[in-house]
ROSE-4610 file (N, C-alpha, C; in Angstrom, 1 decimal, always signed):
// ROSE-4610
residu = [M/M/M/I/I/I/F/F/F/V/V/V/L/L/L/I/I/I/A/A/A/V/V/V/L/L/L/I/I/I/F/F/F/L/L/L/F/F/F/D/D/D/L/L/L/M/M/M/A/A/A/K/K/K/K/K/K/Y/Y/Y/V/V/V/E/E/E/A/A/A/N/N/N/V/V/V/G/G/G/D/D/D/G/G/G/E/E/E/E/E/E/K/K/K/E/E/E/L/L/L/F/F/F/D/D/D/G/G/G/R/R/R/L/L/L/K/K/K/V/V/V/R/R/R/K/K/K/V/V/V/H/H/H/N/N/N/R/R/R/G/G/G/L/L/L/A/A/A/M/M/M/G/G/G/L/L/L/M/M/M/K/K/K/K/K/K/W/W/W/P/P/P/E/E/E/L/L/L/A/A/A/E/E/E/R/R/R/M/M/M/T/T/T/F/F/F/A/A/A/A/A/A/L/L/L/A/A/A/V/V/V/T/T/T/L/L/L/A/A/A/G/G/G/A/A/A/L/L/L/S/S/S/G/G/G/R/R/R/K/K/K/K/K/K/G/G/G/A/A/A/G/G/G/K/K/K/A/A/A/G/G/G/Y/Y/Y/A/A/A/I/I/I/L/L/L/I/I/I/G/G/G/G/G/G/A/A/A/L/L/L/S/S/S/N/N/N/W/W/W/Y/Y/Y/D/D/D/R/R/R/F/F/F/H/H/H/Q/Q/Q/G/G/G/Y/Y/Y/V/V/V/T/T/T/D/D/D/Y/Y/Y/L/L/L/H/H/H/V/V/V/P/P/P/T/T/T/K/K/K/I/I/I/R/R/R/P/P/P/L/L/L/Q/Q/Q/K/K/K/I/I/I/F/F/F/F/F/F/N/N/N/L/L/L/G/G/G/D/D/D/V/V/V/A/A/A/V/V/V/F/F/F/A/A/A/G/G/G/G/G/G/L/L/L/L/L/L/A/A/A/L/L/L/L/L/L/P/P/P/K/K/K/L/L/L/K/K/K/N/N/N/K/K/K/E/E/E/M/M/M/D/D/D/G/G/G/D/D/D/T/T/T/D/D/D/A/A/A/E/E/E]
num = [1/1/1/2/2/2/3/3/3/4/4/4/5/5/5/6/6/6/7/7/7/8/8/8/9/9/9/10/10/10/11/11/11/12/12/12/13/13/13/14/14/14/15/15/15/16/16/16/17/17/17/18/18/18/19/19/19/20/20/20/21/21/21/22/22/22/23/23/23/24/24/24/25/25/25/26/26/26/27/27/27/28/28/28/29/29/29/30/30/30/31/31/31/32/32/32/33/33/33/34/34/34/35/35/35/36/36/36/37/37/37/38/38/38/39/39/39/40/40/40/41/41/41/42/42/42/43/43/43/44/44/44/45/45/45/46/46/46/47/47/47/48/48/48/49/49/49/50/50/50/51/51/51/52/52/52/53/53/53/54/54/54/55/55/55/56/56/56/57/57/57/58/58/58/59/59/59/60/60/60/61/61/61/62/62/62/63/63/63/64/64/64/65/65/65/66/66/66/67/67/67/68/68/68/69/69/69/70/70/70/71/71/71/72/72/72/73/73/73/74/74/74/75/75/75/76/76/76/77/77/77/78/78/78/79/79/79/80/80/80/81/81/81/82/82/82/83/83/83/84/84/84/85/85/85/86/86/86/87/87/87/88/88/88/89/89/89/90/90/90/91/91/91/92/92/92/93/93/93/94/94/94/95/95/95/96/96/96/97/97/97/98/98/98/99/99/99/100/100/100/101/101/101/102/102/102/103/103/103/104/104/104/105/105/105/106/106/106/107/107/107/108/108/108/109/109/109/110/110/110/111/111/111/112/112/112/113/113/113/114/114/114/115/115/115/116/116/116/117/117/117/118/118/118/119/119/119/120/120/120/121/121/121/122/122/122/123/123/123/124/124/124/125/125/125/126/126/126/127/127/127/128/128/128/129/129/129/130/130/130/131/131/131/132/132/132/133/133/133/134/134/134/135/135/135/136/136/136/137/137/137/138/138/138/139/139/139/140/140/140/141/141/141/142/142/142/143/143/143/144/144/144/145/145/145/146/146/146/147/147/147/148/148/148/149/149/149/150/150/150/151/151/151/152/152/152/153/153/153/154/154/154/155/155/155/156/156/156/157/157/157]
x = [-38.5/-39.6/-40.8/-41.1/-42.2/-41.9/-40.7/-40.4/-40.5/-40.3/-40.5/-42.1/-42.8/-44.3/-44.8/-44.2/-44.7/-44.4/-43.3/-42.9/-43.9/-44.1/-45.0/-46.5/-46.9/-48.3/-48.5/-47.5/-47.6/-47.6/-46.7/-46.6/-48.0/-48.5/-49.8/-51.0/-51.0/-52.1/-52.1/-50.9/-50.8/-51.2/-50.7/-50.9/-52.4/-53.1/-54.6/-55.3/-54.9/-55.5/-55.3/-54.1/-53.9/-54.8/-54.9/-55.7/-57.2/-57.6/-59.0/-59.3/-58.3/-58.5/-58.5/-57.6/-57.5/-58.9/-59.5/-60.7/-62.0/-61.9/-63.2/-63.2/-62.1/-62.1/-61.8/-62.7/-62.6/-61.6/-61.1/-60.2/-60.8/-60.2/-60.8/-61.8/-62.2/-63.1/-62.4/-63.1/-62.5/-63.6/-63.2/-64.1/-63.5/-64.5/-64.1/-64.2/-63.3/-63.4/-63.3/-63.8/-63.7/-64.2/-65.4/-66.0/-65.1/-64.4/-63.6/-62.2/-61.8/-60.5/-59.4/-59.9/-59.0/-59.7/-59.0/-59.6/-58.9/-59.7/-59.1/-59.3/-58.2/-58.2/-57.1/-57.3/-56.3/-55.3/-54.1/-53.0/-51.9/-51.5/-50.4/-49.1/-48.2/-46.9/-45.8/-45.3/-44.2/-42.9/-42.8/-41.5/-41.4/-40.5/-40.3/-41.3/-41.0/-41.9/-42.2/-43.5/-44.1/-43.8/-43.6/-43.4/-42.0/-41.0/-39.6/-39.2/-38.5/-37.9/-39.0/-40.2/-41.2/-40.9/-40.0/-39.6/-38.6/-38.1/-37.2/-37.7/-38.8/-39.4/-38.4/-37.7/-36.8/-35.7/-35.2/-34.2/-34.8/-36.0/-36.7/-36.9/-37.2/-37.4/-36.1/-35.0/-33.6/-33.2/-33.4/-33.1/-33.9/-35.1/-36.0/-35.5/-35.1/-34.5/-33.2/-32.4/-31.1/-31.3/-32.2/-32.5/-33.1/-33.9/-34.4/-33.3/-32.4/-31.3/-30.4/-30.1/-29.3/-30.0/-31.3/-32.1/-32.1/-32.3/-32.2/-30.8/-29.8/-28.4/-28.3/-28.8/-28.7/-29.5/-30.6/-31.5/-30.8/-30.1/-29.4/-28.1/-27.5/-26.2/-26.3/-25.4/-25.4/-26.5/-26.7/-27.7/-28.7/-29.8/-30.9/-31.9/-32.4/-33.4/-34.6/-35.7/-36.8/-37.3/-37.3/-37.8/-37.0/-35.7/-34.9/-35.3/-35.4/-35.8/-37.2/-38.1/-39.5/-39.5/-38.7/-38.7/-38.2/-37.2/-36.7/-37.7/-38.4/-39.5/-40.6/-41.0/-42.1/-41.6/-40.4/-39.9/-39.8/-39.2/-39.0/-40.4/-41.4/-42.7/-43.3/-43.2/-43.7/-42.9/-41.6/-40.7/-40.9/-41.0/-41.2/-42.5/-43.6/-44.9/-44.7/-44.1/-43.9/-43.0/-41.9/-41.0/-41.8/-42.6/-43.3/-44.3/-45.0/-45.8/-45.0/-43.9/-43.1/-42.5/-42.1/-41.5/-42.6/-43.8/-44.8/-45.7/-45.9/-46.8/-46.1/-44.9/-44.2/-44.5/-45.3/-45.8/-46.2/-46.3/-46.8/-48.2/-49.2/-50.5/-50.6/-50.8/-51.0/-52.5/-53.0/-54.5/-55.0/-54.1/-54.6/-54.1/-55.0/-54.7/-55.3/-54.5/-55.0/-55.3/-56.6/-56.8/-56.2/-55.6/-55.0/-55.0/-54.8/-54.7/-53.3/-52.4/-51.0/-50.7/-50.5/-50.4/-49.4/-48.2/-47.3/-47.8/-48.6/-49.1/-50.4/-51.0/-52.3/-52.4/-51.3/-51.2/-50.5/-50.3/-49.5/-50.5/-50.3/-51.0/-50.0/-50.4/-49.5/-50.3/-49.6/-50.2/-49.7/-50.3/-49.9/-48.4/-47.9/-46.5/-45.6/-46.0/-45.3/-45.3/-46.5/-46.6/-45.7/-45.6/-44.8/-43.3/-42.9/-41.5/-41.1/-42.0/-41.7/-41.7/-42.7/-42.8/-41.7/-41.5/-40.5/-39.1/-38.8/-37.5/-37.3/-38.3/-38.2/-38.0/-38.7/-38.6/-37.2/-36.7/-35.3/-34.3/-34.5/-33.5/-33.5/-34.6/-34.7/-33.6/-33.2/-32.1/-30.8/-30.6/-29.3/-29.3/-30.5/-30.6/-30.4/-31.0/-30.9/-29.4/-28.7/-27.3/-26.4/-26.7/-26.0/-26.2/-27.4/-27.8/-27.0/-26.8/-26.1/-24.6/-24.1/-22.7/-22.3/-23.2/-22.9/-22.1/-21.6/-20.8/-21.7/-21.5/-22.4/-21.7/-20.6/-19.9/-20.6/-20.8/-21.4/-20.4/-20.6/-19.7/-19.8]
y = [-22.8/-21.9/-21.8/-22.8/-22.8/-21.7/-21.5/-20.5/-19.1/-18.9/-17.5/-17.3/-18.3/-18.2/-17.9/-18.6/-18.3/-16.8/-16.3/-14.9/-14.0/-14.2/-13.4/-13.4/-14.6/-14.7/-14.0/-14.1/-13.3/-11.8/-11.4/-10.0/-9.5/-10.2/-9.8/-9.9/-10.9/-11.1/-9.9/-9.6/-8.5/-7.2/-7.0/-5.7/-5.6/-6.7/-6.6/-6.3/-6.9/-6.6/-5.2/-4.6/-3.2/-2.3/-2.6/-1.8/-1.9/-3.1/-3.2/-2.4/-2.4/-1.6/-0.1/+0.3/+1.7/+2.2/+1.3/+1.7/+1.5/+0.6/+0.2/+0.5/+0.9/+1.2/+2.7/+3.4/+4.9/+5.2/+6.4/+6.9/+6.8/+6.2/+6.1/+5.0/+4.4/+3.3/+2.0/+1.1/-0.1/-1.2/-2.3/-3.5/-4.7/-5.5/-6.7/-7.9/-8.9/-10.1/-11.2/-12.4/-13.5/-13.2/-12.7/-12.3/-11.4/-10.4/-9.4/-9.9/-11.1/-11.6/-10.9/-10.3/-9.6/-8.3/-7.2/-5.9/-5.4/-4.7/-4.1/-2.6/-1.9/-0.4/+0.0/+1.1/+1.6/+2.5/+2.1/+2.8/+3.1/+4.3/+4.6/+4.8/+3.8/+3.8/+4.3/+5.5/+6.1/+5.7/+5.0/+4.5/+3.0/+2.4/+1.0/+0.3/-0.9/-1.6/-0.8/-0.7/+0.0/+1.5/+2.0/+3.5/+4.0/+3.1/+3.5/+4.3/+5.4/+6.2/+6.9/+7.1/+7.8/+9.2/+9.8/+11.2/+11.2/+10.0/+9.9/+8.9/+9.1/+8.1/+7.7/+8.7/+8.4/+7.4/+7.6/+6.7/+5.3/+5.3/+4.0/+3.3/+4.0/+3.3/+2.8/+3.5/+3.0/+1.8/+1.9/+0.8/-0.5/-0.3/-1.4/-2.0/-1.2/-1.7/-2.4/-1.9/-2.5/-3.9/-3.9/-5.2/-6.2/-5.8/-6.6/-7.2/-6.3/-6.7/-7.7/-7.5/-8.4/-9.8/-9.7/-11.0/-11.7/-11.0/-11.7/-12.3/-11.6/-12.1/-13.4/-13.3/-14.5/-15.7/-15.4/-16.4/-17.1/-16.3/-16.8/-17.4/-17.1/-17.7/-19.1/-19.9/-21.3/-22.1/-23.3/-24.2/-24.3/-23.7/-23.7/-24.8/-25.5/-26.6/-26.4/-27.1/-27.2/-26.0/-26.1/-25.0/-23.7/-23.8/-22.6/-21.9/-22.6/-22.0/-21.4/-22.1/-21.6/-20.4/-20.4/-19.3/-18.0/-18.2/-17.0/-16.5/-17.4/-17.0/-16.3/-16.8/-16.1/-14.7/-14.7/-13.4/-12.4/-12.8/-11.9/-11.4/-12.2/-11.8/-10.7/-10.9/-9.9/-8.6/-8.8/-7.6/-6.8/-7.4/-6.7/-6.0/-6.5/-5.9/-4.6/-4.6/-3.5/-2.4/-2.9/-1.9/-1.2/-2.0/-1.4/-0.3/-0.6/+0.4/+1.7/+1.5/+2.6/+3.4/+2.7/+3.3/+4.1/+3.6/+4.2/+5.2/+5.0/+5.9/+6.7/+6.3/+7.0/+6.5/+5.4/+4.8/+3.4/+2.6/+1.2/+1.2/+0.6/+0.5/-0.8/-0.5/-1.6/-1.7/-2.8/-2.9/-4.0/-4.8/-5.8/-5.5/-5.9/-5.7/-6.9/-7.4/-8.4/-7.8/-7.7/-7.1/-7.9/-7.2/-7.8/-6.9/-7.5/-6.7/-6.4/-6.9/-6.6/-5.2/-4.2/-2.8/-2.5/-3.0/-2.6/-3.1/-4.1/-4.6/-4.0/-3.2/-2.7/-1.7/-1.1/-0.2/-0.7/-2.0/-2.6/-3.0/-2.4/-2.8/-3.3/-4.3/-4.9/-5.3/-5.9/-6.4/-7.8/-8.4/-9.8/-9.8/-8.8/-8.7/-8.8/-8.2/-8.3/-9.7/-10.3/-11.7/-12.6/-12.4/-13.2/-12.9/-11.7/-11.4/-12.2/-12.1/-12.8/-14.3/-14.8/-16.3/-16.8/-16.1/-16.5/-16.4/-15.4/-15.3/-16.5/-16.8/-18.0/-19.3/-19.5/-20.6/-20.7/-19.6/-19.5/-19.9/-19.5/-19.8/-21.2/-21.9/-23.3/-24.2/-24.3/-25.2/-24.7/-23.5/-23.0/-23.4/-23.2/-23.6/-25.1/-25.8/-27.3/-27.7/-27.1/-27.4/-27.0/-25.9/-25.5/-26.5/-27.0/-28.0/-29.2/-29.6/-30.9/-30.7/-29.4/-29.2/-28.9/-28.7/-28.4/-29.4/-29.0/-29.9/-30.9/-32.2/-33.2/-33.9/-33.5/-34.2/-33.9/-34.9/-34.7/-34.4/-33.5/-33.2/-34.0]
z = [-16.3/-16.9/-15.9/-15.1/-14.2/-13.2/-12.8/-11.8/-12.3/-13.5/-14.1/-14.1/-14.5/-14.5/-13.1/-12.0/-10.7/-10.3/-10.6/-10.3/-11.1/-12.4/-13.2/-12.6/-12.3/-11.7/-10.4/-9.5/-8.3/-8.5/-9.4/-9.8/-10.3/-11.3/-11.9/-10.9/-10.1/-9.1/-8.1/-7.6/-6.6/-7.3/-8.5/-9.2/-9.5/-9.8/-10.1/-8.7/-7.7/-6.4/-6.0/-6.2/-5.9/-6.8/-8.1/-8.9/-8.5/-8.1/-7.6/-6.4/-5.4/-4.2/-4.6/-5.4/-5.8/-6.4/-7.2/-7.9/-7.0/-6.0/-5.4/-3.9/-3.3/-1.9/-1.7/-1.1/-0.9/+0.1/+0.1/+1.1/+2.5/+3.5/+4.8/+5.0/+3.9/+3.9/+4.3/+5.1/+5.5/+5.3/+4.7/+4.4/+5.2/+5.7/+6.4/+5.6/+5.7/+5.1/+6.1/+5.8/+6.7/+8.2/+8.3/+9.6/+10.4/+9.7/+10.4/+10.7/+10.3/+10.6/+9.7/+8.6/+7.7/+7.3/+7.2/+6.8/+5.6/+4.7/+3.5/+3.6/+3.4/+3.4/+2.5/+1.7/+0.8/+1.6/+1.6/+2.2/+1.2/+1.1/+0.2/+1.0/+0.8/+1.6/+0.7/+1.1/+0.3/+0.7/+1.8/+2.4/+2.1/+2.9/+2.9/+3.8/+4.3/+5.2/+6.4/+6.7/+7.8/+7.8/+6.6/+6.4/+6.7/+6.9/+7.1/+5.8/+6.0/+5.0/+4.1/+4.7/+3.9/+3.5/+4.2/+3.9/+2.7/+2.3/+1.2/+0.2/-0.5/-1.4/-2.6/-3.1/-4.2/-3.7/-2.6/-2.0/-1.7/-1.2/-1.0/-2.3/-3.4/-4.7/-5.2/-5.0/-5.5/-4.6/-3.3/-2.5/-2.8/-3.1/-3.5/-4.8/-5.8/-7.0/-6.8/-5.9/-5.6/-5.0/-4.0/-3.4/-4.3/-5.3/-6.3/-7.2/-7.6/-8.4/-7.7/-6.5/-5.7/-5.6/-5.4/-5.2/-6.6/-7.7/-9.0/-9.2/-8.9/-9.0/-8.2/-7.0/-6.1/-6.7/-7.3/-7.8/-9.1/-9.8/-11.0/-10.8/-9.6/-9.4/-8.7/-9.0/-8.4/-9.0/-8.4/-8.8/-7.8/-8.0/-7.0/-7.4/-6.4/-6.7/-5.8/-6.1/-5.3/-4.5/-3.2/-2.3/-2.5/-2.7/-2.8/-4.1/-5.2/-6.5/-6.4/-5.8/-5.7/-4.8/-3.7/-2.8/-3.5/-4.3/-5.1/-6.0/-6.7/-7.7/-7.0/-5.8/-5.1/-4.6/-4.0/-3.5/-4.6/-5.7/-6.9/-7.4/-7.5/-7.9/-7.0/-5.7/-4.8/-4.8/-4.8/-4.8/-6.1/-7.2/-8.5/-8.4/-7.9/-7.8/-7.0/-5.8/-5.0/-5.7/-6.3/-7.0/-8.1/-8.9/-10.0/-9.5/-8.4/-7.8/-7.4/-6.7/-6.3/-7.4/-8.5/-9.7/-10.4/-10.6/-11.4/-10.6/-9.3/-8.6/-7.5/-7.2/-6.1/-4.7/-4.7/-3.4/-3.7/-2.7/-2.8/-2.2/-2.9/-2.3/-1.4/-0.1/+0.8/+1.0/+1.4/+1.4/+2.4/+3.0/+4.0/+5.4/+6.3/+7.8/+8.5/+9.5/+10.3/+11.7/+12.1/+13.4/+14.6/+15.5/+16.6/+17.8/+19.0/+20.2/+20.6/+19.8/+20.0/+19.4/+20.3/+20.0/+18.8/+18.8/+17.7/+16.3/+16.3/+15.0/+14.5/+15.3/+15.0/+13.8/+13.5/+12.4/+11.1/+11.1/+10.0/+8.9/+7.7/+6.5/+5.5/+4.7/+3.8/+2.5/+1.6/+0.4/+0.1/-1.0/-1.3/-1.7/-2.3/-2.6/-1.4/-0.3/+0.9/+1.5/+1.4/+1.9/+1.0/-0.3/-1.2/-0.8/-0.6/-0.2/+1.1/+2.1/+3.4/+3.2/+2.6/+2.4/+1.5/+0.4/-0.5/+0.1/+0.9/+1.6/+2.5/+3.3/+4.2/+3.4/+2.3/+1.5/+0.8/+0.4/-0.2/+0.8/+2.0/+3.1/+3.6/+3.4/+4.0/+3.6/+2.3/+1.9/+2.6/+2.7/+3.4/+4.9/+5.5/+6.9/+7.1/+6.2/+6.3/+6.1/+5.2/+4.9/+6.1/+6.8/+8.0/+9.1/+9.2/+10.2/+10.0/+8.7/+8.4/+8.5/+8.3/+8.4/+9.9/+10.7/+12.1/+12.9/+14.0/+14.8/+15.5/+15.3/+15.9/+17.0/+17.4/+18.5/+19.8/+20.6/+21.9/+22.9/+23.8/+24.9/+26.1]
């Protein structure tokens, strides 16, 4: 039950942050947080991550839903424990928030940016749902990676 609560809280927290940005950050306006280490700007992403498939928003929405369904099926199959179960809950909360945006608005509201001198990263905007998908995915994979490590060949050559 706690894992359902985690997913719901992430979904709601990201949704509230998106609504706040939509209502309080003007188009083209940028706000700085933490002495400029983090920037907030309203960006409407009609595609997938980093704008991929932005010319086909309906397909992006269907793909997002399919990925969410597969993730839910994975979370419900087998016996997940600890980090794996928490990872799935975090991932699902973030993915659900982004899918909800895409389904109801036709785009996902991104609002966070980390300023950097690394050119490919300078135009990347994201939201807390994206962070949850990334972090939750890593956390969900940890038990699998640990098991592979333990199952690996330990014979010395």
